[in-house]
N, C-alpha and C positions, 0 to 999 in steps of 0.2 A: 780802418775807417774812423773818421771823427764826426761826431754828431752834435748838433746844436738842439737842445731840448728847450722849448719855450713854455714856461709855466712851472712853478714850484709848489703846486697844490698837492693833491694826492697822486694824480696821473704822472706828473713830471718825474718825481723821485723814483717811482716804480719803474717807469720806462728807462731812466738812466741806469738804475741798478741792473735791469735785465740786459741792457746793451753792454754793460760792463761784463756781465756773465758770458755774453756772446763774443767777447774780445774786442768790443768797440768802445773807444774813448768817448765820453759824453760830458758836456758842460751844460748846467741848467741856468737859464736866464729868466729871472723873475721881474715883472714890471714894477712891483711895489718896492719902496725903499725900506720897508720893514717887513717882518714876518707877520703871519696871521695867527700867532699863538693866542689861544683863548677865544677865537672868533667862531661864531656859527653854532648850530644846533647839534644834533646827533644823526647817525645814519645806521643802516643795517649792512653788515657784511655777510653775505650768504656763503655757503660752503664752496661754490665754484670760485669765488674770489679768494677765499682762504686757501684753497688748493693751489691757485696761481702764486700766492705769496710764499707758500711752502717751497715752491721751486726756487725761490730766491733765498731760501734759508731763513725766512721770517716766520716766527711762531705766533699763532693767534693769541697766546697767553701774554705776549709782550705788548699788546695793543691797547690795554687799558679798558677793554669792554667787558661785557658779561653775556652769558649764555641766554639766548632767547629762542628756544626750540619750537615754540608753537604760538598760535594766535587764536583768539576766540572772537567771533563776530556776534554782536547783539543789536537789536533794534531799540528805538527810543523808549519802549516800555520795559526793556530789560530782558526780553525773550531771547534765548540763545538761538542764533541762526546757523552757525557752523563752528566747528573746531578743526583747525588745519595745522599740520606740521609746516614750519617755515622752511628749514632745510637741515639735513643731517648727512654726515659722511661717516658711515659706520666703520669703514676701513681705517680712517685716520682718527676716529674718536672725537670728532668736532661737530658742533652744531652752529647754527646761525648766531652771529655776534651783534650786539648793539654797542656802539662806541661813539664817543663825542668826536665830531668832525675834527676839531682842533687837536685832540689827543692823537688821532690817527695821522693827521698831517705832520705833527711834530715828530712822532716816532719814525715815520718814513723818511722825513727830511734829515733827521739826525743820523739815521742809519746810513743814508746815502753819503752824508759828509764823513761819517766814520770810515766808510769804504773808500774814501779819497776822491769822491766826485765833487768838483767845484760847483758852488751855487753863487751866482752873481746877482745882487739885488739892484733895483733902480734901473733895470734894463728893459724898458718898454719897447717892444718890437714895432717898427714903423714899416719896414719893407724887407722883402727877401727875394733875391733874384739869382738865377743860375749865373755862375761866374767861373770861367776857366775850368769847366768840368766839375765844379763844386757849387756851393751855395754861399752867397754873401748876404749876411743879415745886417740891417742898419737899425740902430736904436735911437730913441728920442733924446738920449743924452749926448748924441753926436758920435758915439762909438760904433764900431763894426765888429763883426766876428765872421769867420769863415769855417766851413765844415764840408764834409762830403755829403751830408744830408741834414735836413732840418725837420724836426718833429714838433708839430703844433699840439701841445698839451695844455692849451691856454683857455679851456673852458667854454661855457655856453656862449659867451660874447667874444669868441676867438678872433684876434686880429689875423692870425695865420689863415683862417678860413676866408676872411674878407680879401686877403691877398690872392688866394687861389681862385676865388670866384666872387667878384664884387657884386654880382647879382643874386647871390644865394638868398633864399627867403629868410627873413628874420625869425628868431624864436617865436613860438606860438604860445599864447596864453591858454591855459587849460581850464579856466573857469573857477579857480580856487585861489584864495589867499592862504598862506601857510604861516603857522606860528607854533610855539611850544615853550617848554620850560622844564625846570627841575624843582619838584616839590620836596620839602623836608618836614619831618615831624608829623606826617600824616599816615594813617593806616588804611590799607585797602585789603579787601578780603579775596585776594587772588594769589596763586602760587608765584614764587619768585621766578622771574623770567618769562612769564606768560604775558603776551600783549593782548589786552582787551580793547576791542575796537567797536565803537558805538555809532550806528547810523542815526544821529539825532534828528529831531524834527526840523531844525534849522541849520545845523552844521554837523560836522563829523569830529568825534573826539576819540583819542586812543591813549592808553597809558600802560606802562609796564612797571611791575614791582621790582625795583633794583635790589632791595633788601629792607630791613626794618626801618620804617620811616622815610625811605628814599624812593620816590616815584618819578619816573621820566615820562613826559607826555607830549603830545602834539595835537593840533587841531587844524582842520581844513574848513575854511569859511567860504561858501559860495558867493560869487560876485559876478554879475553879468559881463562886465568888462574889466580889463586890467586897470589897477589903480595907478594914477600918475605919481611921480615922486612927491609932489606937493600933497596929494591925498594921503599917501602913506605917512608922510611927516606929520600930518595933522592928527594922526592917532598917537597922542601922547600916552605914556605908560598908564596913567589913570583912566583915560578915555578908552583905551584898548581893553583894559581889565574889565571895565564896566560893560563893554560891548560883548565880551566873551561870557560874562555872567548872565547877560540877557539872553544870549543865544542858547545856553544850555540849561536855563532855569526850569524848563518843563520836561527834561529828560531824566529817566531813571539812571542811577549810577552815581559815582563819586566825583563827577566833573567839577562841581562847585567847590567841594572841599579841597580838591587838588589845586585848583586855581587859587583859592584863598591861601594855601600853604606854599605858594610859589613866590619867593621874594622879588624876582625879576623875570617878567615874561618877555620872551623874544619878540621884537617888533615885527609886524606882519610884512610879508613880501609876496609878490606875484609868483605863482607856480608856472613855470615855462617848460616847453620841450621843443625838440626839433624833429618833426615827423620824418623828414628826409633831407639829406645834404647831397646835392647833385655831384659835387666835385670833392672827393676825398684826398686826391693827390695830383700833383703835376710835376713830372720830372723827379728830382730828388727831394721834393717837399711834400709832406703828408700830415694827416691829422690822426689823433687818437683821442679816446675818451669823449667827454661832453662836446669838444670841438667838432667831432664827427657825428655824434649821435646823442645829443642831449635828451635825457629822459626824466620824467617827473618823479619825485620822491615816492609816489604811490607804488612804484615797481619794487622798491627795496633792493634795487640792483644797480643803481648808478655807479657806485664805487667799485663794485665787483666787475662790472663790464669794463670799466676803465683799467682795472688791474689786469684783467685778461688781455686787453688790447696791448698794453706795454710789453707783457711777456711774450705774446705771440709775435708781435712785430719784430722784437729782438731775435727770436728764433728764426724767423723768415729771412732777416738780414744776414744772419750767420749762414743759413743754408744756401741762399741765392748769391751772396757776395756782391750784390748790386742793388742800390736803393730803388731804382725805378722798377725792377722786377719784383722786389720785396713789397713795395707799396701796392702794386697791382695784385699780388697774391694775397696780401692782407685784406684788401677790400673784398676780393672774391670770397674769402673765408668768413668775413664778419658781417657784411651788409645785411644779408637775409636774417641772421640771428637777431641783430640789434633792432632792426626796423620792425620785426614781428613783435618784439617785446615793447617797443615804444607804442605801437598800436594797442597792445593789450593793456598797458598802463593807462592809456587815455580812456579806454572803456571802463576801467576801474574807477578812474577819477569821475567819470560821468555818473556812476552809481552813488557818489557822495553828494550829488546836487539834488536836493529834495524835489520830488515830483510824484504825484499820486500813482501814475502809471508805472514809472520806472521802479518805484518802491515796491509795488505789488509784484512785478516781474522778478525783481531782485530777491525778495523774501520768499516767494512761493515757487519760483522756477529756477533762477540762475544759481543761487547759493546751494539749494539742495542738490542740483546736478553736479556742481563743483565738489561738494562734500563727498558724494558717492564716487565720483571719478577719482578723487584723491585717495579714497580708502582702497580702491582696487588696484591702482597703479604701482608698479615696482620700479619704474624708471621715470625720471623727470628731465625733460629736454633742457630745462633751464639750469637747475642747480646741480645736476649730475654731469654737466659739461666739464671736461678736463683737457688741459693742454699737455702734450707730450714734449719733453725737451730733447728726446732722442733724435739723432739725425735720421733723415729718410733712408730707407734701404737703397744701397748702391750709390750713395752720395760720395762725391770726391773728398778725400781726406783733407784737402786744403780748405774746404768750405766748412769744416767742423769747428 
């Protein structure tokens, strides 16, 4: 089989490498003329995502991140509300990683290229249609490509998703603006790798001690409606810095010192998700990653779910030997898991929006219950999830 993979972010290279492992040739088509090196903030890679990468022979120590095994939640007065493990894989000796998005993207893309997978830039998808038992893709540059299947790994604003279902609901605004940065030369009184998260009086602030004088942070700023492009552009660097200083002026903790020590604060953006995507696939065309199930960063699972997707889809294509059957099996295996997590992430986002009633319920009821449950459990449905690459029992040798 030959696969067309649309999108060269995180999901696309992982999917292409997994397809190669399954014996399927893949070419990645990226809309932009240039790479995204150095673009974006950072993200969390949980142990379920790291385990899927290990199946591809990719070691977490090569991703440029650092261990972040736990988080601590505090209120605006500095009182500790909960201390929670993020994710741990005792068998493999790994814990949750925090990594710059661009570092992860570059390492995955470069590894795909090293393995001989072509990446074509400036190939913005316009249309994809079944054609003589395969798929014919048309690009904005006038070029075409043909394959036995097409995988839309083209993100939250997926063109592939729009082709499959022009009436699909658009991404949903979750009520928060997102921002962040990298502070240097500032000291915080927390262990290396611990994420400290503060439910402030006006906004949410989180930071992690990367090492001496090196602090990574993000902030979620409540806003009743999504900001337009013009409104976002109006937040010049100086104006945005002043707004953040105002928001956190009355909260306990080092937010103001961290912001002051940040040379360049990432411009704000609307936080979006996709609660449900009605159509994941049609014929030999299907979706993976954010194109199928965009999730807010609150989950800490966006990249990990996308990595799981790419590996599982490749295994199912190997096992079924037919794209239509594989895409159907993929949806059956994934939809419930990802939509459950999207709903959970939205509830978490709601807790970051100041409200006297929700604050009381969060601090006195929800977080104490979560802490007690986390202390008792020995298995986590989310981070203990593992994909097996072994063929199913009784499968035909030709499909292995």
